[in-house]
N, C-alpha and C positions, 0 to 999 in steps of 0.2 A: 504494500500500500504506500509506504513512504517512498519507495523507489519510483512508483508511478508519479507521485507528486513531484519529485525531483526532476524527472524527465519532462513533465509538463512545464515546470518553471524554466528549465533550460530552453525548451522549444519556444516559450513565450519570449524570453530574452533574445533568442536568436532571430525572432521575427521583428521584435519591437524596434531595434536600432536601425536596421536597413529600411524598414517601412517609414519611419520618421524622416530619414534622410531622403528617401525617394519622394515623399510628399513635399518636403521643404524645397527640394530641387525641381519640382514640377515635372517629374519624370513618370509620366503615365505608363510607359512600357514596363518600367521596373515595378511599379505598384501592381500592375496586372500579373507579372510573374510571381510576386510575393503572395498575392491573394490566391493564386492557384495552389500554393503550398498549404493553405489553411485547412486544417481538419475541423470538424465541428467543435471538438473540445478546445482546440487552440483559439478558434473564433470566440468562444465564450470568454476566454481569458483576456482577449485583446479587444473586446467589443467596445468598451468606452474609448479606447484609442482610435478605433476605426470611425466611430461616430464623431469624435473630435476632428479627425482628418476630413470628414465630410464637411463639417461646418467651416473649418479653416480654408479648405479649397474653395468653397462657395464664396466666402468673404474676400479671398485674395484674387478671385477670378482665375484660378488655376484650372483651366478647362480640361487639360489632359488628365490630371489627377482625378478631377470630379467625374469625368467620363469613365475612367478606369474603375472607380469605386462603384458607380451606379450600374455599370455593365456586369459587375460580379453578382451572379445569382446568390452566392453565399452571403454577401454583404446585404443585398436587398432583402433577402428572406429574414435575416436577423434584424435589419432596419425596420421592417414592417411589423415585426413581432415585439420588439423591445426598444421603443424610442425613448432613450434616457432623458431627453430634454423635457419629457412630460413630467419628470420627477426630480431631476438633478440640478436644475437651475441653469444648465447650459442652453444657449439658444439653439433652435432647430437650424439645420442647414439652409432651409428656405428663408428664415428670418435673417440669418447671417448674410446671405446673398443680397436680400432686399435692403438691409441696413447699409450695405456698402455700395448699392446701386449696380450690382453685378447682374444685369438683366439676362444675359445669356446663361449664366449659372442657374438663375431662378427658373429659366425655361427648361433646362435639362432636368432639374429636380422635379418640377411639376409634371414633366413628361413621363416620369417613372410611375405616376399614379399611385404612389405609396405614401403620400404625405397628406396631412390635413392642412390645407392652405391657410387656415385660421390659427394654427398652432405656432406660437413664436417662442415665448419665454414665460417664466413663472409669474411675472407681474401682470400677465394677461395681454401684454402688448403683442400684437399680431405682426406678421410680415407686412401687411398693408399699413399698419401704424408706422413701422420702421421706414418703409419706402416714402410715405407721406412726410414723415418727420425730417427726412433727409432731402426732400424735394426731388426724388428719383422718379420722374414722370413715366419713363418707359416701364419701370417695375410696377408702378401703380396701374398702368393700363393692362399689363400682363396679368396681374392679380385680379383685377376687376373682372376680367374675362374668364378667370379660372372657375371651374365647377365647384360649387359649394361655398364660395366666398361670402362672408358675412360683412357687408359694408356698414352695418349698424353696430358693430362690436365696439364696446368701450372697455379699456383696460381696467384692471382691478385696483389701480392706484390713481384715482382721479385727482388727487392733490399733489402729484409729483412734479408739477411744473406748469408753465404757461403755454407749452406748445400744443399743437392740435391733436395729440394723441389722447387728450382728455375728452375729445368730442366724438360723437358717432362718426364713423368713417365715411358715411354718405356725404357729409358736409365737407370733410377734408379732401377726399379724392375728387369731388366735383370741382372744387376750387383749383386743385393742382392740374387736373385735366384741362380745365379751361385756360390755365396759364400757359400751357404748352402749345 
C-alpha cells in the first residue's frame, strides 16, 4: 500500500514540473504529449493543477495550450465532473478569459459545451460581469449570444464597489454594446 502511494507521488512529481513549464512556455504540443501520459489516478492527483492551467491559459491568451487542454478527453471529462472553481475560490477559465478580454479563448471554452456560462467566481461575479467591468465588448457580445446566459444576474457582493457589476447585466451589456 505504501509502495503504491510512493509510486503515485513520484508519477505526480514527474508530470507536474514538465507540465508547468510547457504551459508557461505556451507549448501546446508538449502539453498534448504530457496529457497523453495521464492515467486516471494521476489525473486525480494533478486535477487542481490542470484546472489552474486552464484558467491561466485562458487569461494569458495562450491559444495552443488552451486548445491542447480542451482537446484532451481526459481533461474535459474531469473538467465537467469536478469544476473546482465552484468550491475553491479560483475563477473559472471562462471568467479568466473574459476578465482579460481574451475573446478567442472564451470562444474555445464555450465551444466545449462543458461550462456554465454564468459561473465565474465565489462572489457571484459572472464572466459577463468581468467582461463588462473591463469594457471587453467582443467578450460581452460572445457571452450574450451564449446559450443559457443570465443577463439579469447580480453578484453576491452588491456593496463591493461602484462599478457596474452591482447592476443587473441587462443594463451593463446594453450600454457596452451600444458603445461599440
